[in-house]
N, C-alpha and C positions, 0 to 999 in steps of 0.2 A: 193611484199608485199601481205600479206594475205587479203582476202576480209572480209567484215563484217560477211558473212555467214560462211566462213571457221573458223574465230575466234570463233564465237558462237558455232560451232559444235566441236571445239577442247577443249572447256572448260567443265570440269567435275563439274556439279552443285551439291550443297549440298542438303541434304534432307530438305524439307520445315520446318520440326520441328526444325532443327538446326538453320535455319534462324530466326524462331519465337523466339527461346530461346535467341538468340543474341539480339533481340528487346525487350525482357522481356514479351513475350506472351507465356503462358503455352500451352502445347500440347492439353489439354482438351478444349481450346478455339478455336481450329482449326476445320474446315470442309475441309479435303483435297480433292483436285481435281487432283488425281494422285500424283506423287512423288515430284513435284516442284512448286506447286501452291496450295493455300488454301483460303477459306473465313474465316473471323474472326467473331466469335459469337457477335451478337449485345448485348447480356448480358454482355460480357466482355468489349465491347466498352463503355457501360453505366457505368460500375464500375470504369472506368479510368477517368471520367469527373471531379472528385473532385481533381485530382492531379494538382499541379501548372504547367502551360504550359512552354514548351521550347520556343525558338526563331524561328520566321518564316522568311525565306529568299525567296523572289520572284525572279525567273529567267524569263526574258523577252528578247526582241531582237529588232533589227532594222527592218524596213519594208522589208519583205522577197523578195528575187529575185531568179531567176533560178540558181544563183551561190551557193545558200545554206548558212545557217548561223550556224546550229548545236546547236539549243537551247536545245533540249532533251538530246543530247550527253553531253552538258556542265552541265546540271542539274545532270546527272548521274555521270559524272566525278568529280564534286564538292562534291557530297555526298560521293563518294568513298574516295576522298582526305581528307575530314574532318574526316571520320572514321579512316583513316590511321594515322592521327596526334593525335588520342586519343579522339576526340570529338564524342560523341554518336549522330550520324546523321541518319535521315530517309528521304527517297525520296518519294514524292507524285506526281504522274503523272496521266494523263488521259488515258483511254483505246483508242486504235486506232479504227477508223471507217473503215468498209469494202470499203466505197466509195473511199477514197484516196489510199487504199491498191491496189485496182484493177483499179484505175484511173490514177493519175499522179505520186504520190511520192513513191508508194510502202509502205513498212512497216514503223512503227513509234515507234521503240523500242530502238532508239539510234544507235550507230555505232562504229565500231572498237573495242577497248577494253573498251568502255564506253557504255554498253548495259544492258538492263534488259532482263531476260530470264525466261521461255522458249519462244524464239522469235516467232516461228510459231504459238504457241497456243495463245499468247497475241495478235498477229496481226489478228488472225482469230476468232474462236468462244469463246475462253478464258473460262470464267465461265458462259456464257450465259446472262450476264447483258443486252447487247444490244438487244438480242432477247426478253427479258422480257419487255424492254421499248417499243419496236415495238409492241408487243402483247397487252400491256396495252393501248397504243395509239389507236390501231385499234379495240380493244374491245369497246372502247368508241364510235368510229365512227360507228361500227356495231349496237350498242345499239341505237344510235341516229337515224339511218335509219330505224331500226326496230320500233322505237317509231312513226316515221312518217307513216310507213306502217300500223300500227294498230290503227290509228285514231287520233294521235297527240293531246293527252289530254292537253299537255302543251302549245299548240298553237304556236309552233315554226314555224317561217316563213322559208320555204325552200330556199327562195331567200336571207336570212340573216344568213345562217349557216356559221360560221367562222372556225369551227374545220375541220382539214384536216387529211388525212391518212398519214402514214409514212412507209418508208422502208429504210434499211441501205445500199443503193446502189445509185450510180449516174445514174439517168435515166430521161433524159429531157422529154421523151414522157409522163411521168406521171404528169408533172407540172399542167396541166389543163385538165379536162375531164368532161364528163357528166355520171352520174351513174343512175341506176334505169330504164334503157331502156328495152323494151321488153314486155310491158304489165303490168296489175295490179299486177300480181303475182311476179314481179321482184322489187317491191318497188316503191318509189316516185321519178320520175326524178328530178334531180337537178345538178347544177354545183358542182364539187369537184376537188380535186387535192391531190398530195403527196408532203410532205417535206422529206428530208433525216432525218433519225432517230435522228441524233445529233442536229437537229434544232427543234425537238419536244419539246413542253412545258413539256411533261412528263420527258424527259431527264433533263431539267433544274430543275424540281421539285426534281427528285432523287438526284441531286447534291447539292441542297440547303437545303433539309430537314435535321433536326437534330435528327430524330428518326422516329419510325413507326407511332406514333400518329400524329406527324407533317406532315409526308408523306401523310397520309389519309386525313387530314384536307386540305392540299394544293390541293390534287387531286379533292376534292369536290368543290373547288373554281374555277376550270377551267370553262371558259365561252365558251359555244358551239355556241351561236348565240343569236338572238333576236326574240321576237314575233312581230306581225304586229303593235302593239301599243308601241313598243320600250322597253319592259321589257326583261332583260337578262335572259337566261336560262343556268344553270350550270350543271356540272356533278353530283352534289349532287341532283339537281332536278330530274335528270334522274335515280337516285339511282345506279349510276355506280361506285362511288368512292370506295366502299368496295371491289368489285371484282377486280378493278384495283390495289388496295393496296395489295390484295392477290397475284396477279401476280408479284408484285414488292417486296414482303417481303424479299425473299432471295437475290434479287439483291441489296438491300440497305446495306447488309453486305460488308465491304471493302475486297479487294483481296490483299493477300500477295504474293509477288514474290521476286526475288533477282537480284542483278547486277552480272556481271561476276566475280567481286571481292568479292561477298558475302555480300554486304550491303543490308539490308532489304528495300524493296520498296513496297509502297501501290499504286496500279494501279486501279483506280476506277472512273467510270463516264467518259463521253467523249463529251461534247458540243463543237462545233466549235467556234472559236472566231470571225470569220468574219460574221456569221449569228446567233450566240448565245452568251452566256457569257464566254465560253472558259476556264473554270477552272475545276479542279477535284472536287470530292465531299467534302462537309463540314465534313461529318462523318469521312472520311479518314484523312483529314487535322487535325481535332481535336484529333483523336486517335494518329496520329504521334506526335503532340505536347505534349500529355500526357506521351509518352513513350521515347522521345528523347530530347536531349539538343538543337538540331537544326533540323528543318525540311526545306528541300529545295523543293519548288514546282514551277511548270512552268505554265505560262499563254500563251495561244495560239497566234500565229502570232506576229506582232509587238506590241510595248508598247502602241501604239495609240488604239489598239483593246483589246487584252487579258488583258494587265496590267491595263488599265483604268477600265475595267469591274471587274477585280479582286478587285480593290480598291473600286469602287463606288457601286458595286452590292454584290459580295461575302463577302467582309470584313464588309460592313455595315450590311448585313443580319445576319451574323454569329457572329458579335462582335469580329472579328479578328484584330490584329494590327501588321502588318509586321515590322520587325526590320531592313531590308536591302533589296536592290535591285541589281541584277546583270543584266546588259544589254549586250547581246551577239552580237558580230559583227565579220565580216571577212574583210580582206583587199580586197578580190575578190569581195564581194558583194558591198562594198563601191565604188570600181571602176566602177561597173555596174551602181550604182546610179549616178555616175559622167559622164556617157555617154559611157563607154567602152563597146565594143561588147564582148559577152561571149567567142568567139573564141580567144580573145586577153588578157584574164585575167591572163594568165600564165606569162606575161612579165611585168617588172616594168613600171609603168605609174603613176608618182607622180601627174601629172596634173589632171588625171581622179580621183585619190584618193582624192586630195584636193577639187575637185568639188563635190564629193560624201559625204564628211565628214559632211556637215550640217544635213544629215539625222540622223546620230548617235548623233550629238550634240543636236538636237531637242528632241530626245527620252530621253536623259539624263536630259535635262532641264525639260521635262514634268514630269518625275518621281519625281524630286525634288519638284514639285508643290504639291505632296501628302505628303511631309514631310519626304521622304525617302532618306537616304544616298545611293549613287550609286557607284559601281565599274564596270568597263567594262571588260568583258572577250573577249579577242581578239583571237578567235579560229584560230589557225595558220595552214596554208597550206605550203607544201614544197616549192612552188614557191614564197612565200612572201619574200621580200628583207629586209635587215636591215634598209634601208632608208625609206621604206614604213611603217614599224612598228614604227620607230622613229617619223614619221610624225603624225601618229595616236596618239601616246603618248603625243606628244607636243601639239596637238590640245585639248586633254582632260585635260592636265595639266593646260591650261588656264582657265578651268572651275573648277579647284581644284579637279579633278577626276582622279583616277588611272586607267590606261589601262594595263591589265596583259596578256601577251601572254600565250596561253595554248596549250598543245599538248596531251590532254587526249585521243583523238581518237587513236593515235599511242601508247601512253605510259600509259594509264589508270590513276590511282590515282596519280602517280608520275608526270604526265603531267599537273595536276591541283593543284599541291602542293602550288605553289605561289598564285594562286587564293584563295585557302583555307586560306592561311595566311592573305591575304588582307581582305577577308570576316570576318575572326576572329577578326582582328583589329577593324573593323567597329562595330561588335557586342559587343566587350569589351568596346568600347567608348560610347555605348548606345546613339547614336546621333539621332535616329529616333524620329520624332514628327508627327506621322501619322495622316492624316485627309483626308476624301473624298473631291472630287473636288467641290461639291455643297451640300447645305443643303437639307434635305428631304422635307421641306415645300416650296421649290422653285417651281413655276409653271412648268408643263411638258415642255412647249415650251422653257422656259428659261433654263431649264436643258440641253435640246438639244443644244441650242445656246452656253451655257457655254462649253460643250464638243467640239463643232465645233470650237469655237474661241480659247479656251485655249490649246486644244490638237492638233486639226488639223490645227490650225492657219488660219481658214477660215474667210472671211469678214462677212459672214452672212449665214443664213439657208433659203432655199426656201421651204415654206410651202404652197402648194396649198390650196385653200379655203376649199375643202372637208376634207383635212388632218387636218387643223387647227380646223375645226368644230368637227372632231372626237376626237382630244385631249381635246377639251372643254367638250365633253360628258363624257370622261373618268374622268375628274376632277369633274364634276357635280355628277357623280355616286360614288364619294368617293375614287377614285384611284389616286388623285393628288400627294400623298406622295411617290409613287413608283419611283424606279430608271428608267433610260432610257438605253436600250441596243441597240446600233447602229449596224445595219447590212449594211456593205459596203465592197468594195474591200479591200483586205489585202495588196495590192501592192503599195498603195500610201496614203499619208495623205489626199488626195482629194478623190472624188468618181470616178475619172478617173484612171484606172489601168495603163495607159501609162505615167502618170505624176510622174516620179521617183524623187529621191532627196528629197528636202524639199520645196514643193510648198506652197505658202501662198496667202492670198487675194482672194481665190476662194469662190464660193458659194456651200454649201452642199445641193444637191437636195433630198428632202424627198419624196419618191414615195407613201408610205403608212405607216400607223402605226397599230400595232396589240397589243391588250391587253392580257398579260399573267398574269392573276390575281393570279393563283396558284403559279407560280414561283415568282411573286412579282416584275415584271418590265413591261415596255412598250417597244416593239420592234419598232424601226424606220428603215424602209427599204429604203436605199438610192441608187440612181443611178440605175445601171443595175444589181446589185447583185441578185442572185437567192437563195432561200432557198431549192431548189432541183438542185444540180449541174448536169452537163452532163459529159459524158466521152470524152476524147480527141480523136483526129484522130487515134492515136496509143495508146490505153489504156495499162497500166501496166499489165493487166490481160493476154495479149497476150504472155507474157514472163514467166508466172507462170505455173509450171507443176510438176509432180511427177517424180523422178529419178528411176533408176532400183531397189533401195532399198525401194522405197515408201516414200522417204523424199521429202519435198516441196522445190523446187528451184524457184528463181525469185522474192521472197518477198523483197530481198535486191538488 
């Protein structure tokens, strides 16, 4: 069987202008980056806003495991299948981060016959959006330290600086450091550190802004730290917001690429869902909705992370109302949640599957709490047996939810045809009654408890006194209406990555809270999760190289 890379290389891609024409985008609105990718003019984006929107379908998944689920692949396969059945569909995805590409998972552009392309470009430098975010983030850090060096007219307390630097790479050595050493000419010594670019507030702002004016306004609201008397200092106080917006101007324009079957795809923005809000840009999603009958978008990691944040942060901020939800699962991953070892996943094990099914059922139940009708995409592997598939379908049937086996990795659009039919039936029935999980005027601590109890099924939240006091200060400063973005492990409903399945009754430990005033949410960092990941013992980068023709091998 051909590999992902072999399939991608064997596909002849269409000129990007032809893909744009299929989506209703004139060639004059494109800024091509080579033959197969382009940015779309923000003027054209603005012109489309008056059009009635299409229907929005969210793709999410079970808690991820080493067995894999195929959420991106399913998103792409569903988009191709909808287009094949005559529904004008557009796919909206996030851009991959270099951290995972060189760390654990390799590329993030789908797989098999359900891929977006050009694969190497999208996975690496693409159109430079991540570099622009990194540069804007670090320009603000440089201007902050420069302000301290030249007299600190704003009175910013170096001990209370909260702004961190960023780099799009897994590098644990950068998590905590001291800068400004070496004498008076090297700046003011202070503690500092790096987050990975996808966790930067600048990335969140890029993805939540609805235009250039909103982008610059949000950047100005970024809080850098406090003075000794407790007054907050912002990027606007430092007069950095304009230069940051200039760096991000072109990055705000959405990127157009294609699937291997020629469906248009907007790949734009890239926050992680375990440490950020995990959704592609509002600009791209809204553009897709103005051009297509159906937009399929993906939220990162399991439904407890990306999907919750999609509903409570992105949809609330942008005024979006999804019409359906697809939860992706595999028999293999469910068996792993049920205690099966990875080496044993290829054989039938109904007991392990039955033990792991509560993870899937809980994710389905949780998405219904947002008023969304759900269909399960059962991403099928060759080793899955008829009895195992029947067991999953029987368990979902008890919830009144359809579980549809899919083979889009091997068969492309044809392998997701049944899923497209099921989604089409849901959309035609107009069953969605979307609502966020909590009201905006609920206190921040109660919002956090609501997420923990309703989504993670925790008994309570552990808020150390300094953390609770910090939340109170956020509310007193006028930020109580913001949403809560939980940063925690993606592998479990709890904060313990080893607790697979569907744990309940646990306590969610909140280590710290960070105010992202420009993005419009408060980040609650839970357990041992890090906003700067580290590389594994054998990083994926060790297998990436150029072949004799100068082509990139090892990203898949």
